[in-house]
C-alpha positions as CSV (number, residue, x, y, z in Angstrom):
1,P,128.1,59.0,-8.4
2,R,128.8,55.3,-8.3
3,L,127.6,55.1,-4.8
4,S,124.1,56.2,-3.6
5,S,125.5,56.6,0.0
6,I,128.6,56.6,2.0
7,N,128.5,55.9,5.6
8,G,125.2,56.2,5.4
9,Q,125.1,59.8,3.9
10,K,123.1,60.3,0.8
11,C,125.0,61.1,-2.4
12,Y,123.8,63.5,-4.8
13,T,124.9,63.6,-8.8
14,S,124.8,67.6,-8.5
15,I,124.7,70.2,-5.7
16,K,121.6,71.4,-7.1
17,D,119.2,68.3,-6.1
18,I,119.9,69.0,-2.1
19,D,116.8,70.8,-1.0
20,T,118.4,72.1,2.3
21,H,121.1,74.8,3.2
22,I,124.4,73.0,2.6
23,D,127.3,74.3,4.9
24,M,130.2,72.5,3.3
25,A,130.7,70.2,0.1
26,M,132.8,67.5,-0.2
27,I,134.0,67.2,-3.9
28,A,135.4,64.0,-5.5
29,V,135.3,64.1,-9.1
30,G,137.9,64.7,-12.1
31,P,139.7,67.7,-12.5
32,Q,137.7,68.7,-15.6
33,H,134.4,68.8,-13.1
34,V,135.5,70.3,-10.3
35,V,135.1,74.2,-11.6
36,S,131.7,73.4,-12.7
37,A,131.1,71.6,-9.3
38,M,132.2,74.6,-7.2
39,S,130.3,76.7,-9.4
40,E,127.1,75.1,-8.3
41,C,128.4,75.2,-4.5
42,A,128.8,79.3,-5.0
43,E,125.2,79.4,-6.4
44,K,123.8,77.3,-3.4
45,G,125.5,79.7,-1.1
46,V,128.3,77.0,0.3
47,K,130.8,78.3,2.3
48,G,133.3,75.4,2.4
49,A,134.4,72.9,0.3
50,I,137.1,70.1,0.4
51,I,138.0,68.8,-3.1
52,F,139.5,65.4,-3.7
53,S,141.2,65.4,-7.1
54,A,144.5,65.7,-8.9
55,G,145.4,67.5,-12.5
56,F,146.0,70.9,-11.4
57,K,148.8,73.0,-11.0
58,E,151.5,70.0,-10.4
59,L,150.4,69.0,-14.4
60,G,151.2,72.5,-15.7
61,G,149.5,73.8,-18.7
62,I,145.8,73.3,-18.5
63,G,146.4,71.9,-14.9
64,V,147.6,75.8,-14.1
65,E,144.0,77.3,-16.0
66,H,141.9,74.9,-14.1
67,Q,143.5,76.0,-10.7
68,R,143.0,79.6,-11.7
69,K,139.4,79.1,-12.5
70,L,138.9,77.2,-9.5
71,R,140.4,79.9,-7.3
72,D,138.3,82.7,-9.3
73,V,135.1,80.7,-8.5
74,S,136.2,80.0,-4.9
75,D,136.8,83.7,-4.4
76,A,133.6,85.4,-6.1
77,G,131.8,82.8,-4.0
78,E,133.4,83.4,-0.6
79,I,134.0,79.5,-0.1
80,A,136.7,78.3,1.8
């Protein structure tokens, strides 16, 4: 991340870098990185995520594929 913290909350390069339990993740990355970030969330047992990104179904083509993969990862990891 560009910032080391936001409003006093530490920012992490990877969810894998966090040693404690995570209830919810806030993901703010480009669409090409969202699926891998959500996969990391699923591996860590995260059950909720808010995604700040664009470039999915609204773009058609590859965006539709990104959205399908995101839904698949979210469903498999039971992430709301």
